[in-house]
N, C-alpha and C positions, 0 to 999 in steps of 0.2 A: 140413692145416695146422688143429692147435689154435685155437679162437676166442681164445684168451690172447696167444701167438703171431703168430696175424694181427695181433690189436691192434697190438703190441710192431713188426710189420716196418712197418707203414704207419703208425705215428708216427715211426718214423725216415725213411724214404723221404719223411712227408708226402701220404700219400694220404689226404687228409679222407674220400672215399667208403669207403676200405677202412676206417676207424676206425668211421665212422660205421655200417657195416654190422656191423664185432665187436663192437661194443658193444650193436647192436640182436639178434642173436644170443647175447647172454650173456657177453662178455667181462668179465672184470676188469678194471675202470679203475687200479687197483694192480697189476695182475701185475708181477711182477718177472720180469728176464730172468736171464742167468748172473751179472750182474758189479752185478748188484739194482739195475737201474733200471728206473723204473717208465714206463708211456709216456709221460705227461707231461715227466719229465726229459728223455725220450730226442728230445722233439719242442722241447723248450728249448735244448737241443745242438745241436740242426742249425736253431732258428729259424726253425720252420716254425710261424705264428703261428695260421693257420687250424685246426692240427689242436690245439695248445696251446687254443683258445676251445671248442671244443667237445667237449677233455677236462677243462676249469673244468666246464663246464655242466652235466656229468655226474658232479660232487662230486671231480675228483682234488685230490689234496691238493698243492699248493706246498711243503711241508715236508718229502716224503719222502726219507730218505737213499738214497743205494745204498752200494756196500763201499768207495769212496772216502772216503763223507764229503759229498758233494755230496748238493744240493737243488736241482727247479729253478728257485725262487728265488737262488739260488746262484748258480748258472751263467749268469743274467742280468748278474752284475758280468763274468763272462770276455768273456763274448760281445759285450759291449757293445748287447745290442737294448733300443732303447728298445720298439719295439710289443710286445715279449717281455713286459718289464716291467707294462707297462700292461695285458697279457692275462691274466696272474698276481695283479695287482691287486686285482679283486675276487673270488677265492679267498681272501684273508687271508691273505698270506703271514707270518709270526713273521720282522720286520724284525731280532731280533736274533742268529739262528739264526748258527752260524760252523761256516764250512769247517773244512780241516782244521789251516791251520795259524791257528786259531781269529779270521779274518778275516770281517769281513760283507761282502755284496757291492762296497759301497761301497770297500773296499779294494782288490782287484783291479782294479776299473772304475779306479780314482785311477793305478796302478801304469800300468795299458797306453795310459792319456790318450784313455780314451773318453770324450769332452768331455759328447757330447751327453746320456750316460748322468747321467754324475753331475750335468748340470744337472737333468735328468726325478728321480733320488731323490732332492735334494734339495727341489725345491720339492714333489714329490709322494708325499713321505712323511715318518715323522719319523727316520729313520735316524741314530742317536748319530754325528754328526762328527767325534768326537774317538774314536770306539772304540779299544781297543790288542790290535791281535793278539799271539798268541807270541812273536815275534819280539819284540814292542817297539815294535813300529811302527803309527802310524795311517796313515790314508789320507794325509794330508800328508807325512808322512816318504815314505809308499815313493813318490808320485809324486815326491821330490826325489832319492830315494835309488835307485830304479829307474828312475826317468825319463831321457830323454834331454838334458832343458834345452830341449826345442824349443815350436813354439808353441801343441803341444796339451797340453802336462804344464804349460806357464806358463798356460793358461787353466783347463786343473781348478785346478790352485792357486789362483789368483783365485775360482774361484768356492768354494772351500773354506772358502778363510779370510770370504770375503764372507759364507757360514753359521753362521760361527762357530768354525771350525779354530784350533787357538790354534799360534798359529807358533815358540812356544818350549816346547812340549811337548815335552822331551828321549827317546828312545831308551833303552834300556838301559844304554845306555855313555855317558850325558849329554850328547848331543849330542843339539842342537835343530836341526828345520828351516833354521833361516836359517844355522846353522853347515853344515852339510852341503848347503846352495846354494852358500857361498862356497867350501868344498874344493872342489867341482867346479865351479867358474869358470862356474856359472849367474847370469851378473850380473844379467836381467831378475827371475829366481825372488827371489835374495837381497836385489832394491831392493823388491821387490813387499814382500814377508816383515818386510822391515826396516822398511817404511812402516806397515805392519800393527802393528809392537811398538811404533813411535815414537805411534801414537794410541793406544793404549793404556799409553801412560807407562811403557813400558819401553825404556833403552838397550842 
């Protein structure tokens, strides 16, 4: 097996020794597999944090896109892995990079109710809390529209509004997060958003 292929396989399977040996033997840290995925992206997808740390130390790019438009940094929002987020931060990920839907890592994390990740990315980075994707949705809108209204999404909404997310920033149809929450019967979320709007002087 070629050293580059060996590196990809080791990254995919979380084999730290294999990654180390492949790099020492001359494997390219930015080698792409058949889907355009770098070893760091493979490690991020599988949440192999130690492998990611090795690759970052070797100069791996957290912003390298695969054929689907994903990057190591962007997929942390999907997996919700705080350890991986912290493994990639020293590499200086571009927080404004967006996925194929035009969203930052915060948006899929909010959609999925990854509370710990949302908390970490808001506290430890300067990610734009009101970034709007191609669907016209912010992280707050996704948490309400695509969430289930349960505890995780309630906590996610609270974290977002505490970080300054606008509860009245409407989607392309002119519907606000508060209106979506009321329509879906998410009483706890609607109450939180209404209280936030009142504090902002809006009724």
